[in-house]
LUMMI-815441 format. One record per atom (N, C-alpha, C, O): residue in one letter; chain; atom name; x, y, z. Coordinates in Angstrom, 2 decimals. Last residue first. Layout:
BEGIN
<rec "A" "A" "CA" <X Y Z>> ...
// end
This chain:
BEGIN
<rec "V" "A" "N" <-8.48 20.38 18.48>> <rec "V" "A" "CA" <-9.65 21.18 18.92>> <rec "V" "A" "C" <-10.69 21.20 17.83>> <rec "V" "A" "O" <-11.74 21.82 18.01>> <rec "F" "A" "N" <-6.32 19.01 17.43>> <rec "F" "A" "CA" <-7.04 18.43 18.56>> <rec "F" "A" "C" <-8.24 19.21 19.02>> <rec "F" "A" "O" <-8.97 18.74 19.89>> <rec "L" "A" "N" <-5.43 20.49 15.17>> <rec "L" "A" "CA" <-5.58 19.05 15.10>> <rec "L" "A" "C" <-6.47 18.49 16.20>> <rec "L" "A" "O" <-7.28 17.60 15.95>> <rec "I" "A" "N" <-5.21 23.09 16.04>> <rec "I" "A" "CA" <-6.16 22.78 14.97>> <rec "I" "A" "C" <-6.46 21.30 14.94>> <rec "I" "A" "O" <-7.60 20.89 14.70>> <rec "L" "A" "N" <-3.16 22.68 17.90>> <rec "L" "A" "CA" <-4.47 23.18 18.34>> <rec "L" "A" "C" <-5.54 22.89 17.30>> <rec "L" "A" "O" <-6.65 22.48 17.64>> <rec "L" "A" "N" <-1.11 21.86 16.20>> <rec "L" "A" "CA" <-1.65 20.91 17.16>> <rec "L" "A" "C" <-2.99 21.36 17.73>> <rec "L" "A" "O" <-3.86 20.54 18.00>> <rec "C" "A" "N" <-0.67 24.26 14.82>> <rec "C" "A" "CA" <-1.13 23.08 14.08>> <rec "C" "A" "C" <-1.72 22.04 15.04>> <rec "C" "A" "O" <-2.73 21.41 14.72>> <rec "L" "A" "N" <0.25 25.84 16.96>> <rec "L" "A" "CA" <-0.94 26.23 16.21>> <rec "L" "A" "C" <-1.52 25.04 15.45>> <rec "L" "A" "O" <-2.73 24.83 15.44>> <rec "V" "A" "N" <2.55 24.45 17.64>> <rec "V" "A" "CA" <1.46 24.55 18.62>> <rec "V" "A" "C" <0.17 24.94 17.92>> <rec "V" "A" "O" <-0.89 24.42 18.26>> <rec "I" "A" "N" <4.03 24.86 15.28>> <rec "I" "A" "CA" <3.65 23.52 15.68>> <rec "I" "A" "C" <2.51 23.52 16.69>> <rec "I" "A" "O" <1.60 22.70 16.61>> <rec "A" "A" "N" <4.35 27.66 15.28>> <rec "A" "A" "CA" <3.65 27.00 14.18>> <rec "A" "A" "C" <3.19 25.61 14.56>> <rec "A" "A" "O" <2.08 25.21 14.22>> <rec "F" "A" "N" <5.82 28.02 17.67>> <rec "F" "A" "CA" <4.52 28.66 17.50>> <rec "F" "A" "C" <3.72 27.97 16.41>> <rec "F" "A" "O" <2.52 27.72 16.59>> <rec "F" "A" "N" <8.12 26.60 17.01>> <rec "F" "A" "CA" <7.28 26.13 18.12>> <rec "F" "A" "C" <5.90 26.74 18.04>> <rec "F" "A" "O" <4.90 26.06 18.31>> <rec "V" "A" "N" <9.04 28.27 14.95>> <rec "V" "A" "CA" <8.60 26.91 14.64>> <rec "V" "A" "C" <7.74 26.34 15.76>> <rec "V" "A" "O" <6.74 25.67 15.50>> <rec "A" "A" "N" <9.74 30.59 16.33>> <rec "A" "A" "CA" <8.72 30.66 15.28>> <rec "A" "A" "C" <8.18 29.28 14.96>> <rec "A" "A" "O" <6.98 29.12 14.71>> <rec "G" "A" "N" <11.75 29.49 17.99>> <rec "G" "A" "CA" <10.55 30.12 18.56>> <rec "G" "A" "C" <9.42 30.19 17.55>> <rec "G" "A" "O" <8.27 29.90 17.87>> <rec "E" "A" "N" <13.69 28.66 16.15>> <rec "E" "A" "CA" <12.98 27.67 16.94>> <rec "E" "A" "C" <11.71 28.24 17.56>> <rec "E" "A" "O" <10.70 27.54 17.64>> <rec "V" "A" "N" <14.53 31.18 15.20>> <rec "V" "A" "CA" <13.93 30.20 14.28>> <rec "V" "A" "C" <13.12 29.18 15.06>> <rec "V" "A" "O" <12.00 28.85 14.69>> <rec "L" "A" "N" <15.58 32.25 17.56>> <rec "L" "A" "CA" <14.45 32.91 16.89>> <rec "L" "A" "C" <13.75 31.96 15.92>> <rec "L" "A" "O" <12.52 31.95 15.84>> <rec "A" "A" "N" <17.68 30.46 18.03>> <rec "A" "A" "CA" <16.59 30.57 19.00>> <rec "A" "A" "C" <15.37 31.25 18.38>> <rec "A" "A" "O" <14.24 30.85 18.67>> <rec "A" "A" "N" <19.33 30.99 15.85>> <rec "A" "A" "CA" <18.71 29.66 15.97>> <rec "A" "A" "C" <17.55 29.70 16.96>> <rec "A" "A" "O" <16.53 29.03 16.74>> <rec "A" "A" "N" <20.10 33.63 16.49>> <rec "A" "A" "CA" <19.34 33.36 15.27>> <rec "A" "A" "C" <18.64 32.00 15.33>> <rec "A" "A" "O" <17.49 31.88 14.92>> <rec "V" "A" "N" <21.52 33.17 18.88>> <rec "V" "A" "CA" <20.34 34.04 18.87>> <rec "V" "A" "C" <19.48 33.76 17.64>> <rec "V" "A" "O" <18.26 33.67 17.75>> <rec "I" "A" "N" <23.59 31.52 17.96>> <rec "I" "A" "CA" <22.65 31.02 18.96>> <rec "I" "A" "C" <21.38 31.85 18.99>> <rec "I" "A" "O" <20.28 31.31 19.12>> <rec "M" "A" "N" <24.90 33.25 16.19>> <rec "M" "A" "CA" <24.32 32.00 15.69>> <rec "M" "A" "C" <23.27 31.48 16.67>> <rec "M" "A" "O" <22.20 31.03 16.26>> <rec "N" "A" "N" <25.86 35.23 17.90>> <rec "N" "A" "CA" <24.84 35.58 16.91>> <rec "N" "A" "C" <24.16 34.34 16.35>> <rec "N" "A" "O" <22.96 34.37 16.06>> <rec "A" "A" "N" <27.72 33.67 19.32>> <rec "A" "A" "CA" <26.61 34.31 20.02>> <rec "A" "A" "C" <25.48 34.67 19.05>> <rec "A" "A" "O" <24.31 34.45 19.34>> <rec "R" "A" "N" <29.50 32.91 17.26>> <rec "R" "A" "CA" <28.76 31.88 18.00>> <rec "R" "A" "C" <27.55 32.49 18.71>> <rec "R" "A" "O" <26.47 31.90 18.70>> <rec "I" "A" "N" <30.52 35.40 16.52>> <rec "I" "A" "CA" <29.77 34.61 15.54>> <rec "I" "A" "C" <28.92 33.57 16.25>> <rec "I" "A" "O" <27.75 33.37 15.90>> <rec "D" "A" "N" <31.84 36.17 18.87>> <rec "D" "A" "CA" <30.75 36.98 18.34>> <rec "D" "A" "C" <29.88 36.18 17.38>> <rec "D" "A" "O" <28.65 36.28 17.41>> <rec "G" "A" "N" <33.78 34.06 19.11>> <rec "G" "A" "CA" <32.79 34.33 20.15>> <rec "G" "A" "C" <31.59 35.12 19.65>> <rec "G" "A" "O" <30.45 34.78 19.97>> <rec "T" "A" "N" <35.36 34.23 16.74>> <rec "T" "A" "CA" <34.56 33.04 17.04>> <rec "T" "A" "C" <33.45 33.33 18.05>> <rec "T" "A" "O" <32.31 32.90 17.87>> <rec "S" "A" "N" <37.10 35.99 15.53>> <rec "S" "A" "CA" <35.76 36.46 15.88>> <rec "S" "A" "C" <34.82 35.31 16.22>> <rec "S" "A" "O" <33.61 35.40 16.01>> <rec "E" "A" "N" <39.42 34.69 14.77>> <rec "E" "A" "CA" <39.49 35.58 15.93>> <rec "E" "A" "C" <38.12 36.10 16.37>> <rec "E" "A" "O" <37.99 36.61 17.48>> <rec "P" "A" "N" <38.93 33.27 12.43>> <rec "P" "A" "CA" <38.90 32.56 13.71>> <rec "P" "A" "C" <38.92 33.47 14.93>> <rec "P" "A" "O" <38.49 33.07 16.01>> <rec "Q" "A" "N" <37.49 33.79 9.70>> <rec "Q" "A" "CA" <37.99 34.72 10.71>> <rec "Q" "A" "C" <37.94 34.06 12.08>> <rec "Q" "A" "O" <36.98 34.27 12.82>> <rec "R" "A" "N" <36.91 31.48 8.23>> <rec "R" "A" "CA" <37.54 32.62 7.55>> <rec "R" "A" "C" <38.16 33.60 8.54>> <rec "R" "A" "O" <39.21 34.18 8.27>> <rec "A" "A" "N" <35.75 29.79 10.08>> <rec "A" "A" "CA" <36.92 29.31 9.34>> <rec "A" "A" "C" <37.65 30.47 8.65>> <rec "A" "A" "O" <38.87 30.43 8.50>> <rec "I" "A" "N" <33.58 31.32 10.85>> <rec "I" "A" "CA" <34.64 31.06 11.83>> <rec "I" "A" "C" <35.90 30.57 11.13>> <rec "I" "A" "O" <37.01 30.91 11.54>> <rec "S" "A" "N" <32.09 31.17 8.49>> <rec "S" "A" "CA" <32.58 32.46 8.97>> <rec "S" "A" "C" <33.71 32.29 9.96>> <rec "S" "A" "O" <34.69 33.03 9.92>> <rec "E" "A" "N" <31.51 28.44 8.39>> <rec "E" "A" "CA" <32.28 29.05 7.31>> <rec "E" "A" "C" <32.86 30.39 7.75>> <rec "E" "A" "O" <34.01 30.71 7.41>> <rec "L" "A" "N" <29.97 28.22 10.73>> <rec "L" "A" "CA" <31.24 27.50 10.62>> <rec "L" "A" "C" <32.12 28.07 9.50>> <rec "L" "A" "O" <33.34 28.16 9.65>> <rec "A" "A" "N" <27.78 29.84 10.01>> <rec "A" "A" "CA" <28.63 30.20 11.15>> <rec "A" "A" "C" <29.97 29.50 11.08>> <rec "A" "A" "O" <31.01 30.11 11.33>> <rec "S" "A" "N" <26.70 28.42 7.89>> <rec "S" "A" "CA" <27.23 29.76 7.66>> <rec "S" "A" "C" <28.15 30.20 8.79>> <rec "S" "A" "O" <29.17 30.85 8.56>> <rec "K" "A" "N" <25.91 26.08 9.24>> <rec "K" "A" "CA" <26.85 26.02 8.13>> <rec "K" "A" "C" <27.51 27.37 7.89>> <rec "K" "A" "O" <28.72 27.46 7.71>> <rec "G" "A" "N" <24.03 27.08 11.08>> <rec "G" "A" "CA" <25.25 26.45 11.55>> <rec "G" "A" "C" <26.33 26.39 10.48>> <rec "G" "A" "O" <27.50 26.63 10.75>> <rec "I" "A" "N" <22.07 28.01 9.28>> <rec "I" "A" "CA" <22.69 28.93 10.24>> <rec "I" "A" "C" <24.02 28.36 10.72>> <rec "I" "A" "O" <25.03 29.07 10.76>> <rec "N" "A" "N" <21.36 25.63 8.00>> <rec "N" "A" "CA" <21.99 26.70 7.23>> <rec "N" "A" "C" <22.67 27.72 8.13>> <rec "N" "A" "O" <23.74 28.24 7.79>> <rec "G" "A" "N" <20.22 24.29 10.19>> <rec "G" "A" "CA" <21.38 23.73 9.51>> <rec "G" "A" "C" <22.12 24.77 8.69>> <rec "G" "A" "O" <23.35 24.81 8.68>> <rec "I" "A" "N" <18.05 25.90 10.67>> <rec "I" "A" "CA" <19.10 25.86 11.68>> <rec "I" "A" "C" <20.37 25.24 11.10>> <rec "I" "A" "O" <21.47 25.62 11.47>> <rec "G" "A" "N" <16.59 25.37 8.27>> <rec "G" "A" "CA" <17.02 26.71 8.64>> <rec "G" "A" "C" <18.16 26.72 9.64>> <rec "G" "A" "O" <19.13 27.45 9.48>> <rec "I" "A" "N" <16.11 22.60 8.37>> <rec "I" "A" "CA" <16.87 23.17 7.25>> <rec "I" "A" "C" <17.42 24.55 7.63>> <rec "I" "A" "O" <18.57 24.86 7.34>> <rec "G" "A" "N" <14.61 22.45 10.74>> <rec "G" "A" "CA" <15.86 21.70 10.59>> <rec "G" "A" "C" <16.73 22.27 9.48>> <rec "G" "A" "O" <17.94 22.39 9.64>> <rec "A" "A" "N" <12.42 24.05 10.08>> <rec "A" "A" "CA" <13.32 24.44 11.17>> <rec "A" "A" "C" <14.65 23.72 11.06>> <rec "A" "A" "O" <15.71 24.33 11.27>> <rec "G" "A" "N" <11.25 22.54 8.05>> <rec "G" "A" "CA" <11.77 23.87 7.76>> <rec "G" "A" "C" <12.73 24.36 8.83>> <rec "G" "A" "O" <13.74 25.00 8.53>> <rec "I" "A" "N" <10.43 20.31 9.53>> <rec "I" "A" "CA" <11.42 20.15 8.47>> <rec "I" "A" "C" <12.06 21.50 8.13>> <rec "I" "A" "O" <13.27 21.58 7.93>> <rec "A" "A" "N" <8.52 21.53 11.18>> <rec "A" "A" "CA" <9.69 20.89 11.78>> <rec "A" "A" "C" <10.79 20.69 10.74>> <rec "A" "A" "O" <11.97 20.89 11.05>> <rec "A" "A" "N" <6.68 22.40 9.27>> <rec "A" "A" "CA" <7.33 23.37 10.15>> <rec "A" "A" "C" <8.59 22.78 10.77>> <rec "A" "A" "O" <9.61 23.46 10.87>> <rec "L" "A" "N" <5.84 19.98 8.18>> <rec "L" "A" "CA" <6.59 20.91 7.34>> <rec "L" "A" "C" <7.30 21.97 8.17>> <rec "L" "A" "O" <8.41 22.40 7.83>> <rec "G" "A" "N" <4.47 18.94 10.42>> <rec "G" "A" "CA" <5.63 18.26 9.87>> <rec "G" "A" "C" <6.48 19.17 9.01>> <rec "G" "A" "O" <7.71 19.13 9.08>> <rec "A" "A" "N" <2.40 20.80 10.64>> <rec "A" "A" "CA" <3.35 20.63 11.75>> <rec "A" "A" "C" <4.61 19.93 11.27>> <rec "A" "A" "O" <5.72 20.29 11.69>> <rec "G" "A" "N" <1.11 20.38 8.16>> <rec "G" "A" "CA" <1.71 21.68 8.48>> <rec "G" "A" "C" <2.72 21.58 9.62>> <rec "G" "A" "O" <3.77 22.22 9.56>> <rec "I" "A" "N" <0.14 17.80 8.47>> <rec "I" "A" "CA" <1.15 18.05 7.45>> <rec "I" "A" "C" <1.86 19.37 7.72>> <rec "I" "A" "O" <3.07 19.48 7.53>> <rec "A" "A" "N" <-1.72 18.35 10.50>> <rec "A" "A" "CA" <-0.63 17.40 10.73>> <rec "A" "A" "C" <0.49 17.60 9.72>> <rec "A" "A" "O" <1.67 17.56 10.09>> <rec "A" "A" "N" <-3.42 20.12 9.18>> <rec "A" "A" "CA" <-2.70 20.55 10.38>> <rec "A" "A" "C" <-1.52 19.63 10.67>> <rec "A" "A" "O" <-0.45 20.10 11.05>> <rec "G" "A" "N" <-4.43 18.50 7.14>> <rec "G" "A" "CA" <-3.64 19.68 6.81>> <rec "G" "A" "C" <-2.84 20.18 7.99>> <rec "G" "A" "O" <-1.70 20.62 7.83>> <rec "L" "A" "N" <-5.87 16.69 8.69>> <rec "L" "A" "CA" <-4.74 16.22 7.89>> <rec "L" "A" "C" <-3.83 17.37 7.50>> <rec "L" "A" "O" <-2.61 17.25 7.53>> <rec "K" "A" "N" <-7.78 18.45 9.68>> <rec "K" "A" "CA" <-6.87 17.76 10.61>> <rec "K" "A" "C" <-5.66 17.20 9.88>> <rec "K" "A" "O" <-4.55 17.23 10.41>> <rec "S" "A" "N" <-9.13 19.21 7.43>> <rec "S" "A" "CA" <-8.35 20.23 8.13>> <rec "S" "A" "C" <-7.39 19.60 9.13>> <rec "S" "A" "O" <-6.32 20.14 9.40>> <rec "P" "A" "N" <-10.56 16.95 6.63>> <rec "P" "A" "CA" <-9.35 17.33 5.90>> <rec "P" "A" "C" <-8.50 18.39 6.61>> <rec "P" "A" "O" <-7.29 18.46 6.40>> <rec "D" "A" "N" <-11.61 14.60 8.99>> <rec "D" "A" "CA" <-11.74 15.98 8.55>> <rec "D" "A" "C" <-10.46 16.41 7.83>> <rec "D" "A" "O" <-9.37 16.23 8.37>> <rec "A" "A" "N" <-11.56 11.19 7.75>> <rec "A" "A" "CA" <-11.46 12.23 8.77>> <rec "A" "A" "C" <-11.66 13.61 8.13>> <rec "A" "A" "O" <-11.83 13.74 6.92>> <rec "A" "A" "N" <-11.82 9.52 5.56>> <rec "A" "A" "CA" <-12.37 9.08 6.84>> <rec "A" "A" "C" <-12.41 10.19 7.88>> <rec "A" "A" "O" <-13.22 10.13 8.80>> <rec "S" "A" "N" <-10.58 10.76 3.45>> <rec "S" "A" "CA" <-11.98 10.39 3.28>> <rec "S" "A" "C" <-12.62 9.99 4.60>> <rec "S" "A" "O" <-13.83 10.12 4.76>> <rec "V" "A" "N" <-8.03 11.08 4.51>> <rec "V" "A" "CA" <-8.82 12.26 4.16>> <rec "V" "A" "C" <-10.28 11.90 4.03>> <rec "V" "A" "O" <-11.15 12.66 4.47>> <rec "T" "A" "N" <-7.23 8.41 4.78>> <rec "T" "A" "CA" <-7.32 9.27 5.95>> <rec "T" "A" "C" <-8.19 10.48 5.67>> <rec "T" "A" "O" <-9.01 10.86 6.51>> <rec "Q" "A" "N" <-7.20 7.55 2.15>> <rec "Q" "A" "CA" <-8.11 6.92 3.09>> <rec "Q" "A" "C" <-8.30 7.78 4.34>> <rec "Q" "A" "O" <-9.40 7.86 4.88>> <rec "L" "A" "N" <-5.14 9.21 1.18>> <rec "L" "A" "CA" <-6.50 9.34 0.63>> <rec "L" "A" "C" <-7.54 8.68 1.55>> <rec "L" "A" "O" <-8.64 9.21 1.70>> <rec "L" "A" "N" <-2.96 8.26 2.65>> <rec "L" "A" "CA" <-3.42 9.64 2.83>> <rec "L" "A" "C" <-4.84 9.82 2.31>> <rec "L" "A" "O" <-5.64 10.51 2.93>> <rec "I" "A" "N" <-2.80 5.65 1.63>> <rec "I" "A" "CA" <-3.05 5.85 3.06>> <rec "I" "A" "C" <-3.57 7.25 3.32>> <rec "I" "A" "O" <-4.50 7.44 4.10>> <rec "E" "A" "N" <-2.22 6.20 -1.04>> <rec "E" "A" "CA" <-3.45 5.49 -0.70>> <rec "E" "A" "C" <-3.80 5.69 0.77>> <rec "E" "A" "O" <-4.97 5.88 1.11>> <rec "L" "A" "N" <0.29 7.43 -0.74>> <rec "L" "A" "CA" <-0.83 8.18 -1.30>> <rec "L" "A" "C" <-2.16 7.51 -0.98>> <rec "L" "A" "O" <-3.13 8.20 -0.66>> <rec "I" "A" "N" <1.88 5.38 0.15>> <rec "I" "A" "CA" <1.59 6.48 1.07>> <rec "I" "A" "C" <0.41 7.28 0.56>> <rec "I" "A" "O" <-0.40 7.76 1.35>> <rec "S" "A" "N" <0.61 2.15 -0.89>> <rec "S" "A" "CA" <1.45 3.34 -1.01>> <rec "S" "A" "C" <1.02 4.42 -0.02>> <rec "S" "A" "O" <-0.07 4.36 0.55>> <rec "M" "A" "N" <0.85 -1.17 0.00>> <rec "M" "A" "CA" <0.00 0.00 0.00>> <rec "M" "A" "C" <0.90 1.24 0.00>> <rec "M" "A" "O" <1.83 1.34 0.80>> 
// end
């Protein structure tokens, strides 16, 4: 049984908004992983070019990653509210 068949059975059996909320939460988590990965990659490249500014780059990286995670947590909570309410 393919994933498409499972999704079609789920949509026909349940409310489509619940499926959309579940997919939205998954996409938010995937987007966060990609975003934080890009932040880390850029920080490592910057540190490799200018090792003397490691502390400043690391601090800015942590702040940027925290902002990304905050936005993603908001999106996931919103999707879970739609899913269970």
